[in-house]
C-alpha positions as CSV (number, residue, x, y, z in Angstrom):
1,V,-15.4,-13.7,0.5
2,S,-13.2,-16.1,-0.9
3,Q,-14.9,-15.5,-4.5
4,N,-16.0,-11.8,-4.4
5,G,-13.7,-9.8,-1.4
6,D,-15.8,-6.7,-1.7
7,A,-18.6,-8.7,0.1
8,L,-16.9,-8.0,3.4
9,Q,-18.4,-4.8,3.6
10,F,-21.9,-6.7,3.9
11,A,-20.5,-9.2,6.6
12,A,-21.2,-9.1,10.7
13,D,-18.6,-7.5,13.0
14,E,-17.6,-10.2,14.4
15,L,-17.0,-11.9,10.7
16,R,-15.2,-8.4,10.1
17,A,-12.8,-9.1,13.1
18,D,-12.2,-12.8,11.7
19,R,-8.4,-12.7,10.7
20,E,-9.0,-16.2,8.1
21,V,-12.3,-14.3,6.9
22,V,-10.6,-11.1,6.2
23,L,-7.4,-12.9,4.8
24,A,-9.4,-14.5,2.3
25,A,-11.0,-11.3,1.6
26,V,-8.0,-9.0,0.7
27,S,-6.4,-12.4,-1.0
28,Q,-9.1,-11.9,-3.4
29,D,-9.7,-8.0,-3.4
30,A,-7.2,-5.6,-1.5
31,F,-9.7,-3.1,-1.4
32,A,-11.3,-5.6,1.6
33,L,-9.2,-4.3,3.4
34,T,-11.4,-0.8,4.1
35,H,-14.0,-3.4,5.3
36,A,-11.9,-5.0,8.4
37,A,-12.2,-4.3,11.7
38,D,-9.4,-2.1,13.2
39,E,-7.2,-4.5,14.5
40,L,-6.7,-6.7,11.5
41,R,-6.0,-3.6,9.6
42,A,-3.2,-3.0,12.1
43,D,-2.1,-7.0,11.4
44,R,1.1,-7.0,9.2
45,E,0.6,-10.2,7.7
46,V,-2.8,-9.1,6.7
47,V,-1.9,-5.6,4.9
48,L,0.8,-7.7,3.2
49,A,-1.5,-10.1,1.4
50,A,-3.5,-7.0,0.5
51,V,-0.5,-5.4,-1.0
52,S,0.5,-8.8,-2.9
53,Q,-3.0,-9.3,-3.9
54,L,-2.9,-5.6,-5.6
55,A,0.5,-6.8,-7.3
56,A,-0.8,-10.3,-9.1
57,V,-3.6,-8.1,-10.6
58,S,-1.9,-5.0,-11.2
59,Q,-4.5,-2.9,-9.3
60,H,-3.6,0.5,-8.0
61,G,-1.5,0.4,-4.8
62,R,-3.7,1.9,-2.4
63,A,-3.9,-1.0,-0.4
64,L,-1.7,1.3,1.8
65,C,-4.4,4.3,2.5
66,S,-6.6,1.2,4.6
67,A,-3.7,0.4,7.0
68,A,-3.2,1.2,10.5
69,D,-0.9,3.9,11.1
70,E,2.0,1.9,12.1
71,L,1.8,-0.1,9.1
72,R,2.0,2.9,7.2
73,A,5.3,3.9,9.0
74,D,6.2,0.1,8.6
75,R,9.3,0.2,6.0
76,E,8.4,-3.3,4.8
77,V,5.4,-2.7,4.1
78,V,5.4,0.6,2.2
79,L,8.0,-0.4,0.2
80,A,6.1,-3.6,-0.6
81,A,3.4,-1.2,-1.8
82,V,5.2,1.2,-3.6
83,S,7.0,-1.2,-5.4
84,Q,4.0,-2.2,-7.0
85,N,2.5,1.0,-7.6
86,G,4.7,4.1,-6.5
87,D,1.7,6.5,-5.9
88,A,1.1,4.4,-2.9
89,L,3.8,6.8,-1.3
90,Q,1.4,9.5,-0.5
91,F,-0.3,7.0,2.2
92,A,3.7,6.4,4.3
93,A,4.1,8.0,7.2
94,D,6.2,11.3,6.6
95,E,9.6,9.3,7.8
96,L,9.3,6.8,5.1
97,R,8.0,9.6,2.4
98,A,11.8,10.9,3.4
99,D,13.9,7.6,3.3
100,R,15.5,7.9,0.2
101,E,15.6,3.8,-0.8
102,V,11.1,4.0,-0.4
103,V,11.4,6.9,-2.8
104,L,13.9,5.7,-5.0
105,A,11.5,2.8,-5.3
106,A,8.2,4.8,-5.6
107,V,10.0,6.7,-8.4
108,S,11.1,4.0,-10.3
109,Q,7.5,2.6,-10.9
110,D,5.9,6.2,-11.0
111,A,7.5,9.3,-11.5
112,F,4.7,11.2,-10.5
113,A,5.3,9.7,-6.4
114,L,7.7,12.5,-6.5
115,T,5.2,14.8,-5.4
116,H,4.7,12.8,-2.4
117,A,8.6,12.7,-1.3
118,A,10.2,14.7,1.3
119,D,11.4,18.2,-0.3
120,E,14.6,17.3,0.9
121,L,14.1,14.2,-1.8
122,R,12.5,16.4,-4.4
123,A,15.9,18.3,-4.7
124,D,17.8,15.2,-4.7
125,R,19.3,14.8,-8.1
126,E,19.5,11.0,-8.1
127,V,15.5,10.8,-7.3
128,V,14.9,13.2,-9.5
129,L,16.8,11.4,-12.5
130,A,15.1,7.9,-11.2
131,A,11.9,9.6,-11.9
132,R,13.0,11.1,-15.1
133,G,11.3,9.1,-18.5
134,V,9.3,6.8,-16.1
135,T,5.5,6.8,-16.9
136,R,2.4,5.8,-14.7
137,R,1.9,2.3,-15.0
């Protein structure tokens, strides 16, 4: 998995639950997180490693979609994800889609992230202006 993180999908269940194996996989391919055991998809360090890997190779910031619900509600994890790909805002917990700083980070990276923001922030002048002129990356 250190050569091809996606190989985690073919690993035995006990290896998908092995923290060291999963960290190696997501460090190589963030999307390997989708094949990790539930308890590791709820592991903050594992999810942050996946988000960091995405940033390193400029992939889509969708590691958040495979994260456990509690990490989708973790402000630090979500800020890291939306800073790399604003579109990741769609996978954030509702309360963070209503968090002004999180939404500003997302729309500053991808104007289309505004579609995933809470209604009150889509009506916020500063947020809308931050999205103006920003294109998808």
